[in-house]
C-alpha positions, -999 to +999 in steps of 0.1 A: +568+689+691+541+663+697+552+630+711+522+607+717+528+573+701+500+554+685+497+519+672+480+518+638+487+513+602+510+540+589+511+560+557+542+575+542+540+607+520+547+601+483+566+634+481+593+625+506+621+616+482+615+647+461+614+668+491+647+655+504+664+661+470+650+697+470+661+705+505+696+691+501+701+714+471+686+744+488+699+743+523+734+736+536+722+725+571+697+700+557+722+687+532+742+676+563+712+665+584+691+645+560+716+617+552+720+611+590+686+596+593+685+571+565+651+560+553+631+573+583+604+597+574+571+613+585+542+588+589+505+593+594+487+570+619+451+566+630+419+584+621+412+621+623+388+620+653+411+598+675+441+618+666+426+651+677+410+635+708+444+621+717+460+655+713+434+670+737+440+643+763+478+649+761+477+686+767+499+700+795+508+665+809+537+642+804+538+617+776+537+589+801+507+604+819+489+611+786+494+575+775+479+562+808+449+585+806+443+578+770+443+540+776+417+545+804+396+568+783+398+546+752+382+517+771+351+536+778+333+537+744+326+506+723+345+524+695+364+557+695+338+575+674+321+609+680+287+593+685+301+569+711+320+596+730+288+617+732+271+587+749+297+586+777+289+597+812+309+627+824+316+610+857+332+580+839+353+603+818+365+622+849+372+588+866+395+579+836+417+609+847+404+637+825+400+672+839+366+688+837+379+711+810+393+683+789+359+665+791+343+697+777+369+698+749+363+662+740+325+667+739+329+698+717+352+678+694+327+650+691+299+675+685+318+692+657+325+658+640+290+644+646+272+676+633+294+679+602+309+713+613+342+698+603+343+687+566+366+657+569+357+643+535+366+676+519+399+682+536+420+667+508+407+695+485+409+723+511+439+745+516+459+745+549+444+777+563+408+766+556+414+734+576+431+753+604+401+776+606+378+746+610+400+730+637+406+761+659+368+766+661+368+735+683+374+742+720+408+730+731+424+731+697+447+760+689+468+768+659+498+747+670+476+716+674+460+723+640+494+726+624+506+694+640+475+677+626+482+690+591+518+677+593+513+644+610+478+633+600+471+649+567+508+648+557+507+684+542+541+691+528+545+729+534+535+737+570+558+760+590+548+758+627+564+790+640+548+786+674+567+753+679+594+756+706+614+727+691+615+742+656+627+776+670+653+759+692+665+737+663+669+767+640+688+785+667+712+756+672+716+747+635+717+782+619+726+807+646+751+789+669+725+788+697+717+825+697+681+836+703+659+834+672+628+854+664+598+843+644+610+865+615+645+849+617+629+815+615+606+825+586+636+838+567+656+806+571+625+786+561+620+805+529+645+782+512+625+752+524+593+759+504+574+740+492+585+713+517+586+732+550+569+703+568+597+680+558+625+705+568+608+710+601+607+673+607+645+670+601+651+700+624+632+682+651+652+651+645+684+671+650+673+677+686+659+642+692+670+613+670+638+594+678+611+599+651+585+625+661+550+612+664+516+627+669 
């Protein structure tokens, strides 16, 4: 589960109400869970480049540390754009608290955006796997990060992040009385969630942590 908060205007998915109706009809656990959280729902914040940059900054460190490093890094460029990041000095980026590897990842991210190797304007028409393929070609971005981006930034309705520890733990607790769960077990449970597996995943996360998940 990603948990880096951002301050920006937020977008709510148009499909949310339909998804909740579908899931409460199809799944006994979600029928119980969904009403517990009222009107809260998934929301998208920020722009694509900043969202991915922030996910790189936050890798393998605590939420608090990630916030501190991001705030320092964010002050370096005039604007958080690929072109501006590419103008930064490596020493300044390291001084903000970024490791040498994360500096390399952020530069590669900026190069992919600046050169057009990621087709941001076409993402709305592209399917999930095509977008994932573009994103994982960027250093420092794996499938899990790409899937979180699809769910939280692009608001794709039917993503099932089987590599997510929180999802697997939530399925274990809610469907298997805490017993160990395999990916195939999780996939079988989630079959009833389609075509709204992102929404179901969000509610499973909420069952573990009542605070809204953010990315």
